[in-house]
N, C-alpha and C positions, 0 to 999 in steps of 0.2 A: 413483634419478635425480631424482624430484620433490623429495627433500630437498636435493640439490645445487643445483637451480635455485632453490628457496625461500631458501636461504642467500644466493645471489647477489642475488635480488630484494629480500630484506630489507635487504641492505647498501645498495642503491640506492633504498630506500623505495618499491619497487613492490609492489602488492597481491599477496598470496600466491596468490590464485585464478589469477592469470596463470601461475604456475609449474605448477599442476596441468594447466591447459589445454595449455601448451607440452609438458609431459611426454606427454600423450595424443597430440599431433600427431607427436612424435618416435617414439613406439611404433608408430603407424600407418605412418610412413614407413620406418623401419629394419626392422621385423618384418612389414610388410604385413598387420597385423592391425587391421581397421577396426571392431572391437567386435562384439558379438553381442547378440541380443535378451535373453538371460539376464543378461549383464553389465549392460545398461542397466536392466533391471528391478531388479537388486540396488542399483545406484547411485541409483535413484529413492527409496530409503529415506532418503537424505540430506535430500531435500525433505520427506518424511513427518515425520521427527524435527524438522526446523526448524519446520514448520507446527504441530506439536504444542506446541513450546515457545513459539511466538508465541501460541498459544491460551491457554497458562497465564497470559499477561499480559492477556488480554481476557475479563472476565466478561461475562455476558449483558447486564448493566446497561450496561456500557461499549459493547457492540455496538449496543444499542438507541439509545444516545446518538449513535452514528455512522451513523444511518440516512441522513443526507444524503450522507456520503462513500461509503457502499456503494451505495445505490440510485440516487441522483441522479448523482453524479460517475462512479461505476462504469459505469452503463448508458450514459450519454452518451458516455463515452470509448470503450467497446467498439463501440457502434453507429456513431458518426461515423468512428472510425478504420477500421473494416472497410469502410464505404461509400466513404470517400475512396480507400483503397488499391485497392479493387476497380475503381473508375472509372479510376484511373491505370493499373493493369495492363491493363485491357481496352481503353480508348480511346487511351491514350498509348503504351503499350508493345506493343500489338497481340497480347496473349495471349488464349487462348480463355477463354470465360466460366467454365469449371470451374476452370482454373488461377488465374484472377483471383480467384475466390471463395476458393480455398485461401489465396492470398497475403493477401487482405484480412482473413480471419479470423485467420490466424497472426500477422500483423503487429500486430493489435490487442492481443496479449498481451505482457506484460513479464516480466522474470525475478524470480520469487519468491525463488529461491535466493540470488542476489547481493544484491538490494536489501534484503530483510528481514534478511539476515545482517549487512549493514553497519549498518543502522539499529538493530538489536538491540545489536550490539557497541558502538556509539557513543551509546547511550541517547537516541535521537531518536524512538522510537516514540510518545512522548507529545506531541511538538511538533505544531504545527498542520499543517505539511506532512507530518510523519510519519503523522498520523492519516489524511490524505487519501491518502497512498501505500498504507497498509494497507487502507483501505476499498476502493480501486480494485482492489488485488490480490485481495482476497477475492471481489469480484464477478467478476473475470476467472476465478478458479478455478471459480466457479459457472457461468460462461459456457461452460466446457468442454462441458457437457451439450448445450445447443442446437447447439454447433459440431459435435459428433459426430453429432447427428441430421441436420444439414444435409449433412455429408459422406456419411453412409449413403444419404441420398436421392439425392444427386448421382451416386454410384457405382453405385447399384442402383435403376433406374427402377421396378421392380416393387413396391417397398416402399410401404406405406400411411402417409401422414403422420399420420392419425388414430390408427392403432394404435400408432405410435411415441410420440406425445404421451401417449396414455393409459397406456402401459407406463411411461414416464418419470415421470408424475405418481404412479402407484401406488408405484413404486420409491422416489420421494422421500419419500412419506408413511411408508413402512415404515422407511427408513433414519433419517430424522429422529426418527420416533416411538421407535425402539429406542434411539437414542443419547441423546436428550434426556430422555425421560420416566423410564424406569427407570435410565438410565445413571449419573446422579449418585449415587443410593443404592447401586447395585451396586458402582461404582468405589470409593466411600468405604469400603464394608464389606470388600471384598477387600484394599484397601490397609491397613486397620486390622488385619486378620488377619495380613497379611504382616509388618507392623511389630511385632506382638506376638511373632512367632517369633524376633525379634532376630537373624535370619540375613540378612546383606546380600544374599546370592545369591538368596534367596527374594523379597525385596522388589524387587530388580532384575528378576527374571523376571516378577513380577506387573506391574510398570510396562510392560515390553515386551509383555506379553499385552494390556494395555489399549490401547497405541498401535497395535500391529500388528493386533489384533482389530478395532478401530474402522476402521482403514484398509482391511482386507480386506472388512469388511461394506459399506463405501461402494463399494469397487471391484466387489464382486459384483453390485451393483444398477446398475452403469453410471456411477457417479460417480467422481471422481478420489480416489485414496487420501489425498492431502494434505488434501482437504476433510474427510474422516472424522477424520483425525488432529487437525485444527484444532478440530473440535467436541469431541473427547475432551479436548483441552487446556482448553477453556473449561469443560467439565463439572467438572473437578477444580481449577479456578483458585481457588475460594474454600475449598477444603478445607485442613486443617492440614498436609497432606502436600505442598503445592505446592513449597516450596523444596527439600525433599529430592528430589523427583522431578526438578526442574530441574537440580540438581547431578549426579544420577546419569546423566542422559541426555546431558549436554553432550559427553562424549567420543564417544558413538555418533553424535551429530549431526555432529561434526567429521570423523570417519573416513569416514562415508558421503557427506558433502558433497564431501570430497576425491576420493573414488572417482567421484562424479558428474561433477565437472569434468574428471577424466581421460578419462572416456568421451565427454564433449563434444568434447575435443580429438581423440580417436581417430576421429571422424567426418569429419575434414578430409583431403582428398586433396591433399597438398602440391604435387604436380606441376600439378594443375589450378589451385591457388591461384596459383602462380608465373605460369602462362600467362594468367591473367585478373585479376591483382592490381589494375590500374588501374580496370577496369570495376567490380570488387567494391567498391573503396574509394569510387568516385564514387557508386554506387547506395546504399551504406551511409550515406554522409553525407546523401544526399538523403532517405532513409527516416527517419533519426533526427531530422533537422531538421523534417520534416513532422510527425512524431509529437509533437515538443516544441511546435511552434506550435499544433497542434490542441488539445492538452490545456491549454496556457496560455490559449488563446482561450476554452475552456469555463470554466476555474476563475477567471479574472480578474473574472468577474461575481459571484463568491461569496467570494473570498479577496483578500488584499492582493496587489499585484504580485509582491512577493518570495516569498511563500508559494506563489503560483500557478506561478511560474517554477521554484522549487525542486522542486515536485512533478512538473512536466512534464519537467524534465531527469532526474530520478530514474527515470522510467518510459519514457525514450526508446528503450531497447534492445528487442530482440525476445526473447521468453521461451522457456524450455526446453521448454514443451509444444508449441511449434512443430515440434520434431523428430517428435513423435508424429503430428501432422497431416500432415507431409511423408511419413512412412512409409505412413500410410493412403492418401494420395493416390497415392503411387508404386505401392502394391499394386493400386490400382484403375485403374492405367495412365492417370491424369489428366494426367501430364506429357508424354505422347507427341504432343500436338498440334503441328503444324508452326509455325515462325516465318516467316510470309509478309509481315508488315507491322509497323509500329511502330518505336520507337526501338531496341529490341534488334536487330531485323533491320538497321537502319541502321548501328549500331555494329559488327555482325558483318561486314557487307559492306566496311567500311573498315578492318578488322583491329584495331580497338580492343579488342574482346573476341572470343574464339573458343570457341564451344560450340554444341552442337546441342540440339534440343528435349528430348531425354532427359537432358541435362546440367543442366537447370534445377534439379533436385532438389539436386545438389551445390552449385550456385551459391547457392541459398537457404540451405543448411546452413552454408556458409562465412560468409555474411552474418550469420547468427544468432550463430555462434561469435565473430566479431570485434566484433559489437555488445556481446557479453558481456565481451570483453577490454577495450574502452574504458570500460565502465561504472564499474569501480572508480576509475579516474582522475577521471571526472566527479563521482562521489559524494564523493571525497576533497577535491576543490576546489570543491564546490558553492557555498559562500558567496562565494568569489572570483569565480566565473563570473557569479553573479547580480549582484553589485555592479558588475561591469564593464558588463553589458548594461543595468542599471537605475540607473546612477550618477546620471542626471538626476532620476529619480523619487525616489531615496533622499535626494538633497539637498533636494528639495522637502518630503519628509516630515519631515526634520530641521528645516527652517525652520518648518514648521507646529508641530512640537513646541516650538520655541523661543519661539513666541508665546503660550504658555500664560498665561492670566490667571485666577487662582483666588481666590475669597473666602477670607479669612484666619481666620474665626472661626465655629465652630458650623455649618459647611457639611456637607452630606451628599454623599458621593461615590457616583455611580452607574456601575457597570462594565458596559458593554454598552448600545448604543442601537438594539437591534432592536425588534421589535413590543412585547415586554414592557418593555424599557428605556424606550422612548418613553412608554409608559403610566405607568410609575413617575414619570417627569419631569413629565408632565401632572398627576398627583396631587400632587406636591410643589409645583408652581406654583399649583395650586388652593388649597393650604393656606398659600401665601405663605412657603414654606420656602426657605432658601438652598441651592443645590445646584451640582454640576458633574458632567457626564456624560462618559464616555470611550468611544471605540470605535476599533479599528484598521482599520476599513473606511472609506475616505475617502468613499465614496458615501453612507454613513449619516451621516457628519459633515456633508456638504453638505446632506442632507435636514434635519438638525437646525437648521442655520443658516437655512434657508429658513423654518422654523417659529419662528425667533427663540428657540430653546432654546440653553442654554449647553453646547455639545458640543465636546469637544476630541479631536483626532486623536492617536493614539499607542498604544504597546504597554505596558500596565501591568505585564506580567510582567517588564519591565526595571526593575531597582532604581533606575537613574539617573533614569528617567522618573517612577517612583513617588514619589521623594523630593521632587518639585516640588509635591506636593499638600498639604503642611503637615498631615500626618495627626495630629500631636499636637494640632492645633487643631480637627480635624474632629469632628463629632458622631457619625457612623457611616458605614458603607460598605454599599451594597446591590449585590449581584452578580446580574445577570440573564442571564448567558450559559449555554449548554447544555453546554459542554465540561467534563465532570467533572474530568478530569485537570488542565486549566488552572485550574479553580476552586481546587484544592489548591495549585497553584503561587502563585496570586495571594494566597490567604489567608496562606500562609507568609511571603510577602514583606511583606505589610501588617503582620502581627503582629511581624515582626522589627523594624520601624521604630516601630510603636505597639502594644505588647503588650496594652494595656487597651482598645483601641477595639472598639466593637460591630460585628460583621460579620454581615449577614443575606444568605443566598444562596437562590436558587430551586433546588429539587431535584426529581427525578422519581420517587424511590422512598424507602422507609423506610431501605434500606441506605445510600444516599448521606447521608441525614439523620444516621444513626448515625456514619458515617465523619467527617462534618464536626463532630459534637458533640465528638469527641476533640480537635479544634483549638479548642474553645470558640466555634464558629461556629454560629449559629442557621440551621437548614435549614427552609424553608417549602415544604411539599408540598401544593398545592391545585390543583384543576382550574379553578376560577373565582375571580374577585375577587382573584387573586394579587397584583396590583399594590398594591391597598389593604392587603393583609396585610403585604407587605414594608415599606411605609411605616409601618404601624402598629407593627411591631417596631422599626423604625429610630428612630421618635420616642418609643418606650416608652409608647405609649398603652394 
């Protein structure tokens, strides 16, 4: 059945995920089978394998370089989204404090399965908005732990917060200690032994043991299975077996993800959906719009408007872990509070929506499912949507780029005008050297203009923009940004235009220094006086 729908959807260029979800809805409707706990647990392995393969693309060095995306963006997104939706559910919709808390926490999560699968398949994980998306999703996966603690406290007043926190802390130390410290050596050794056997089945079984063993260990100590799988992926991301493992697991990931989306569809009561279609659509639009505006409001202070809006739109849906939260809340009978006030009571009295307090669970489940259904369409048309809403901003940015004035001989190009970039510019000015600095954050460009520094707005990863800088006449290039993957993209673009130019980049580890050396790029790794060192290498002193 899913194959039939997928053929139709493929013909009309509709994402295949929709076919799986529709299949699940029809199974539930015609066979009155709304899924089971066992089937849902099996389907969860799709997310486990997906997170493992995403982990393969992220070494610990790259994750450390993403601390802003994970810790700052992720925490701000989860906290503010939870708080805003709690207040809306409690004060505006008139729901009880416990239901409002469940809604706030569940709505703060986004769909790892859909978003990361799309970004992985379309090679967008290394983009600026891709990094922000991955960082926030990683933090959301970690946030599952405090969410479960809060749910446990709400549903059982006799539990001690201190004991729960202590148990979680001890569990975290054990899990991360076992996976990170001996994990790399053990994984490499058993994969090497499996490879020596020259039997494909043994190597495949070994890979499955690592993935499922890490996931089971994480789950046993109260963490999500996908978090354990992600760490396991990072553990072997730098091993020689990375690409073989990635190739072998791709089919498992696709099969289990397909099953996962079918089980998502099976949770929908079609008759309930038909009876409340308008109310569900209205509230879903309301929720996704608010999530987008919240995240955009957070990110626009740190990223360009385009990058911020792309990230916000990508994470506007409600995530699959919300189902687990709803099941826990339903088991604790948190959905049984009456609807005596608020907008929901108003809409019900006027016949716009028709449901009782105990139907809130199904109402929320359908909202999650349909937020997942619309997400592939949003992701597929992300650039067009962003250009439509930010067309004025994009025109202004292109006008700024068009006003580039660059010295034509022996100038030094400085990429990035953050704290380090501005220090490099100050050092160049002190020495009386000709330079031009570039940054894609308009606020930093404005700051540079106030200081009377020569700072230009634009994205140097674009070849058309890069060609404006007369690299064949430039003395050298200094790169001061922190984004390791973007440094590689910039270096490759520069060397394509000017193969013999000297490029000096700030790095955070010896590993990054070695990787850049392969591109004939000088990596400078120092904790102090780094601006002076970068200039020293650039001027060949």
